[in-house]
FIVODO-363992 format. One line per 4 residues: their letters; for each residue x, y, z of N, C-alpha, C. Coordinates in Angstrom, 2 decimals, always signed. Example, Ala and Ser with C-alpha at 12.3 -4.5 7.8 and 13.67 -1.06 7.14 Angstrom:
BEGIN
AS) +13.19/-5.69/+7.80/+12.30/-4.50/+7.80/+13.20/-3.30/+7.80 ~ +12.85/-2.25/+7.08/+13.67/-1.06/+7.14/+12.90/+0.03/+7.87
END
This chain:
BEGIN
MKVN) +56.88/+20.73/-45.28/+55.95/+19.97/-44.48/+55.95/+20.55/-43.06 ~ +54.76/+20.72/-42.52/+54.62/+21.27/-41.17/+54.63/+20.10/-40.17 ~ +55.43/+20.25/-39.11/+55.51/+19.21/-38.08/+55.17/+19.84/-36.74 ~ +54.15/+19.31/-36.06/+53.72/+19.79/-34.75/+54.09/+18.74/-33.71
VIGG) +54.69/+19.18/-32.61/+55.00/+18.28/-31.49/+54.18/+18.74/-30.30 ~ +53.38/+17.84/-29.75/+52.48/+18.16/-28.64/+52.83/+17.28/-27.45 ~ +52.86/+17.88/-26.27/+53.03/+17.11/-25.04/+54.46/+16.91/-24.60 ~ +55.38/+17.66/-25.15/+56.78/+17.53/-24.73/+57.73/+17.95/-25.84
KISE) +58.99/+17.63/-25.64/+60.01/+17.98/-26.61/+60.73/+16.72/-27.07 ~ +61.13/+16.71/-28.33/+61.92/+15.61/-28.88/+63.09/+16.20/-29.67 ~ +64.10/+15.40/-29.87/+65.27/+15.87/-30.62/+64.93/+15.93/-32.11 ~ +65.74/+16.67/-32.85/+65.56/+16.77/-34.30/+65.72/+15.40/-34.96
KEKE) +66.64/+14.61/-34.46/+66.87/+13.27/-35.00/+65.62/+12.40/-34.84 ~ +65.00/+12.45/-33.65/+63.79/+11.69/-33.40/+62.65/+12.19/-34.30 ~ +62.57/+13.50/-34.45/+61.55/+14.09/-35.31/+61.72/+13.60/-36.75 ~ +62.96/+13.58/-37.23/+63.24/+13.10/-38.59/+62.85/+11.63/-38.76
LYIK) +63.08/+10.82/-37.71/+62.71/+9.41/-37.78/+61.19/+9.22/-37.86 ~ +60.43/+10.03/-37.14/+58.97/+9.95/-37.21/+58.49/+10.39/-38.60 ~ +59.11/+11.43/-39.15/+58.74/+11.89/-40.50/+59.01/+10.77/-41.51 ~ +60.16/+10.13/-41.40/+60.50/+9.02/-42.29/+59.51/+7.87/-42.12
HVTC) +59.14/+7.58/-40.89/+58.17/+6.52/-40.59/+56.86/+6.76/-41.33 ~ +56.38/+8.00/-41.31/+55.10/+8.33/-41.96/+55.26/+8.32/-43.47 ~ +56.27/+8.97/-44.00/+56.40/+9.10/-45.45/+56.71/+7.76/-46.14 ~ +57.29/+6.81/-45.42/+57.56/+5.49/-46.02/+56.30/+4.65/-46.12
RTTQ) +55.24/+5.02/-45.43/+54.02/+4.23/-45.41/+52.92/+4.76/-46.33 ~ +53.24/+5.77/-47.11/+52.23/+6.33/-48.01/+52.90/+6.77/-49.31 ~ +52.12/+6.75/-50.37/+52.62/+7.24/-51.65/+52.14/+8.66/-51.93 ~ +51.18/+9.13/-51.14/+50.66/+10.49/-51.33/+51.52/+11.48/-50.57
PVSE) +51.66/+12.70/-51.10/+52.44/+13.72/-50.40/+51.76/+14.16/-49.10 ~ +52.53/+14.23/-48.03/+52.03/+14.61/-46.71/+52.28/+16.10/-46.50 ~ +51.26/+16.82/-46.03/+51.41/+18.26/-45.80/+51.69/+18.59/-44.34 ~ +51.22/+17.75/-43.42/+51.36/+18.06/-42.00/+51.41/+16.78/-41.17
ITIE) +52.31/+16.76/-40.18/+52.41/+15.64/-39.25/+52.31/+16.19/-37.84 ~ +51.49/+15.54/-37.01/+51.40/+15.89/-35.60/+51.94/+14.73/-34.79 ~ +52.92/+15.02/-33.96/+53.53/+14.03/-33.07/+53.04/+14.35/-31.67 ~ +52.21/+13.48/-31.12/+51.64/+13.71/-29.79/+52.30/+12.74/-28.82
LDGD) +53.04/+13.29/-27.85/+53.72/+12.49/-26.85/+52.76/+12.21/-25.70 ~ +52.65/+10.92/-25.34/+51.71/+10.50/-24.29/+52.43/+9.48/-23.40 ~ +53.26/+10.00/-22.52/+54.03/+9.10/-21.64/+55.02/+8.28/-22.45 ~ +54.85/+6.95/-22.39/+55.72/+6.05/-23.14/+55.24/+5.83/-24.58
YVNL) +54.13/+6.43/-24.94/+53.53/+6.22/-26.26/+53.62/+7.49/-27.10 ~ +53.56/+7.32/-28.40/+53.55/+8.44/-29.34/+52.41/+8.20/-30.33 ~ +51.56/+9.19/-30.48/+50.48/+9.14/-31.46/+50.89/+9.99/-32.66 ~ +50.86/+9.40/-33.84/+51.19/+10.12/-35.06/+49.92/+10.35/-35.87
TWHY) +49.72/+11.59/-36.27/+48.60/+11.94/-37.13/+49.16/+12.73/-38.29 ~ +48.69/+12.41/-39.51/+49.17/+13.17/-40.66/+48.04/+13.48/-41.61 ~ +48.26/+14.54/-42.39/+47.29/+15.01/-43.37/+47.97/+15.06/-44.73 ~ +47.22/+14.67/-45.75/+47.75/+14.68/-47.10/+47.56/+16.03/-47.76
QDTP) +48.40/+16.32/-48.74/+48.24/+17.53/-49.54/+46.99/+17.38/-50.39 ~ +46.37/+18.52/-50.71/+45.20/+18.49/-51.58/+45.59/+17.95/-52.95 ~ +44.73/+17.12/-53.50/+44.98/+16.54/-54.81/+44.06/+17.21/-55.82 ~ +44.62/+17.87/-56.82/+43.75/+18.49/-57.83/+43.06/+17.42/-58.66
FQRI) +41.84/+17.68/-59.06/+41.11/+16.73/-59.89/+40.40/+17.49/-60.99 ~ +40.10/+16.76/-62.04/+39.42/+17.34/-63.18/+38.02/+16.75/-63.28 ~ +37.05/+17.59/-63.47/+35.67/+17.14/-63.59/+35.50/+16.43/-64.94 ~ +34.88/+15.27/-64.91/+34.63/+14.51/-66.14/+33.13/+14.39/-66.31
RRIT) +32.67/+14.68/-67.53/+31.24/+14.60/-67.83/+31.03/+13.70/-69.03 ~ +29.83/+13.16/-69.13/+29.48/+12.38/-70.33/+28.76/+13.35/-71.27 ~ +29.41/+13.62/-72.41/+28.83/+14.52/-73.41/+28.81/+13.77/-74.73 ~ +27.65/+13.70/-75.32/+27.43/+13.03/-76.61/+28.02/+11.63/-76.62
GYLV) +27.93/+10.93/-75.50/+28.37/+9.56/-75.42/+29.83/+9.36/-75.07 ~ +30.56/+10.45/-74.83/+31.97/+10.35/-74.50/+32.23/+10.92/-73.11 ~ +33.15/+10.31/-72.36/+33.58/+10.88/-71.09/+34.69/+11.87/-71.38 ~ +34.43/+13.14/-71.06/+35.41/+14.20/-71.38/+35.56/+15.15/-70.20
GTLD) +36.70/+15.79/-70.12/+36.92/+16.84/-69.15/+36.71/+18.20/-69.80 ~ +37.17/+18.32/-71.04/+37.00/+19.58/-71.79/+36.61/+19.23/-73.21 ~ +36.18/+20.23/-73.93/+35.75/+20.03/-75.32/+36.85/+20.39/-76.31 ~ +38.04/+20.69/-75.84/+39.09/+21.20/-76.73/+39.55/+20.19/-77.78
RFND) +39.33/+18.90/-77.58/+39.77/+17.90/-78.56/+38.62/+17.46/-79.48 ~ +37.43/+18.03/-79.30/+36.30/+17.69/-80.18/+36.49/+18.35/-81.53 ~ +36.10/+17.65/-82.59/+36.11/+18.26/-83.92/+34.86/+19.12/-84.07 ~ +34.72/+19.79/-85.21/+33.60/+20.71/-85.41/+32.24/+20.01/-85.33
GKRA) +32.16/+18.77/-85.83/+30.90/+18.03/-85.78/+30.47/+17.73/-84.35 ~ +31.41/+17.29/-83.51/+31.08/+16.99/-82.11/+30.77/+18.27/-81.34 ~ +31.46/+19.36/-81.67/+31.15/+20.64/-81.01/+29.73/+21.09/-81.35 ~ +29.34/+20.91/-82.61/+27.98/+21.28/-83.03/+26.97/+20.38/-82.34
EEAD) +27.27/+19.09/-82.24/+26.38/+18.15/-81.55/+26.20/+18.54/-80.09 ~ +27.27/+18.96/-79.45/+27.20/+19.39/-78.04/+26.37/+20.66/-77.91 ~ +26.53/+21.59/-78.86/+25.80/+22.86/-78.81/+24.30/+22.64/-79.04 ~ +23.94/+21.60/-79.81/+22.54/+21.33/-80.13/+21.84/+20.42/-79.13
RVHH) +22.53/+20.03/-78.07/+21.92/+19.13/-77.09/+20.69/+19.76/-76.46 ~ +19.74/+18.92/-76.09/+18.56/+19.38/-75.36/+18.87/+19.20/-73.87 ~ +18.83/+20.29/-73.13/+19.08/+20.24/-71.69/+17.76/+20.01/-70.97 ~ +17.70/+18.93/-70.22/+16.50/+18.59/-69.48/+16.61/+19.20/-68.09
GFDE) +15.57/+19.92/-67.68/+15.61/+20.58/-66.39/+14.41/+20.22/-65.53 ~ +14.31/+20.87/-64.42/+13.25/+20.67/-63.45/+12.13/+21.65/-63.76 ~ +10.92/+21.15/-63.99/+9.78/+22.00/-64.30/+9.03/+22.30/-63.01 ~ +9.32/+23.46/-62.43/+8.71/+23.83/-61.14/+7.20/+23.95/-61.24
EYYQ) +6.71/+24.47/-62.36/+5.28/+24.68/-62.51/+4.51/+23.35/-62.45 ~ +5.09/+22.29/-62.99/+4.45/+20.98/-62.98/+4.26/+20.46/-61.56 ~ +5.19/+20.79/-60.67/+5.16/+20.25/-59.31/+4.49/+21.17/-58.30 ~ +3.94/+22.31/-58.72/+3.27/+23.20/-57.78/+1.85/+22.68/-57.53
HDSS) +1.49/+22.64/-56.25/+0.16/+22.17/-55.86/-0.48/+23.19/-54.95 ~ -1.81/+23.21/-54.94/-2.49/+24.07/-53.96/-2.59/+23.32/-52.63 ~ -3.27/+23.88/-51.67/-3.33/+23.30/-50.32/-4.01/+21.94/-50.29 ~ -4.85/+21.61/-51.27/-5.52/+20.31/-51.29/-4.64/+19.22/-51.89
GLM) -3.51/+19.63/-52.46/-2.63/+18.65/-53.09/-2.90/+18.48/-54.58 ~ -3.94/+19.19/-55.07/-4.28/+19.12/-56.50/-3.88/+20.42/-57.18 ~ -3.72/+20.35/-58.50/-3.36/+21.57/-59.23/-4.57/+22.43/-59.48
END
């Protein structure tokens, strides 16, 4: 974890206490903490580590991330799907607004 101290110096013990303060208040992993000293006050800012996610799509009525668990019938159904797209020619107009 990266720790930045701005506006002065603090002891390692104090730095560890601020890190503990932040990590006890969140369940997500913290990647960076900024400790900004402002006179008698301290501003703490922290950033979370990136969380990987998996894309989920609705295919043939099922919410799936991958097709690896589909049987042959569902794979064939997915391959035979009709993909609906944007028909650019339908939406082209001349300067009068008519086709």
